[in-house]
N, C-alpha and C positions, 0 to 999 in steps of 0.2 A: 881614803884619800883626804888630804887636808883641804881646807878652803882655799880658793884661788883669789888672787887680787885682781878682780875684773869689774867692769861695768856690765852687768848682766844683759841689758837690752842691746848694747853694741856687740857684745860677744855672740849673742843670739843671732844678730844680723850676719856676722862673719860666718857662723856655722850654716845658716840658711843659704848663703851665697855658695858655699862649698857643696852643700847637699844638692842645690838646684843644678849646679854644674855637673855633678855626678849623675843625677837623674837624666839630664840631657844627653849624657854619654851612653845611656842605657835605654834607648828608645823601645827596644823589644823586651825590656825587662832585664833583671839582673839582681845582684846582691849589693847592698850598701851596708858596710860594717863600721861601727864606731866603737873604739876602744879607748880606755884611759889608763894612765900609768904614771910612772915617775922615772926621771933620768937618775943616773948614779949621783949626780950633783944635787938632786932634790927638786929640779924643775918639774912641773906637771906637764903631762903629754895628753893630747887628744889626737888619735889617729882616725882618719876618715878614708876608708878604702872602698873602691867600687870595682865592678867587673865589667866596666864599659870597654869601649874601643881603644882606650889608652891615648896617649899624647905622643906625637912624633918627636923623636930625639931632637931634631933641629928646632922644634917649637918650645921645648922645656925652658930654655933661658928667658923666654918672653911671656910666659903664662901670667905673670903678675904685672906686666906692662899695661898702662892705661890704653884702652880701645883695641887691644890685641884680641882677636877672635879668629877661629877657623870655621865658625858657623856662619851661615847666610843671615841668620836673625840674631839679634842681641847687640848689646852695647860694648861688650868686652870690658866691662867695669866690675863685674862680680868678684873675681879673684883679686883684682887690684884693691877693692874696698876691704876684702877680708885681710889682705896683707897689711894694709894701713892700720886696720883695727888692732891686729896683733902687735904691730910695731908700737902703737900708742899705749899698749898695755905692758910694754917692756918685754914682749915676747917675740916670737918669730914663727914663720911658717915655711915649710919645705915641701917639695913635691918630687915624687919618683913615679915613673910610668914606663910601661912597655906596650907598644901598639899590639892590639889584639888580646891583651891580658888585663888591662885596667890601670887605675891610677891610685896612688896613696899620698894623701896630704897629712903631714905631721905638724901639729900646732904645739908650740912651746909656750907655757904660761907660768908666771912667777907665783909661788905660793903666797898666801895672805900675809905671812910674816916678813915679807921683803925679799932679801937675797936668799937664794936656795941654801939649804943646810949642807 
């Protein structure tokens, strides 16, 4: 994998927020998988998958909205902050989920050389 064009402490915060969200979705345990790769266009990928309860289809469009949460506790800012960090790095983040099966967050990051090859 090539080097990524990121600020390591802020990207670490984005990943911690996504990991924490995944752990909260798996209170009885489960599996958290992190994979890296590249798109056909050369952008770097970080996939974070969990085997938690998943996100309801009607909630998916709002998961990155500030203060949106389906939990009784929490601020609803973790995924918003992760989204903003990826945007600030010239990247993006997407989510796919099925209730009862878990969630998958895909982070797109630019390689260190600038535009993807």
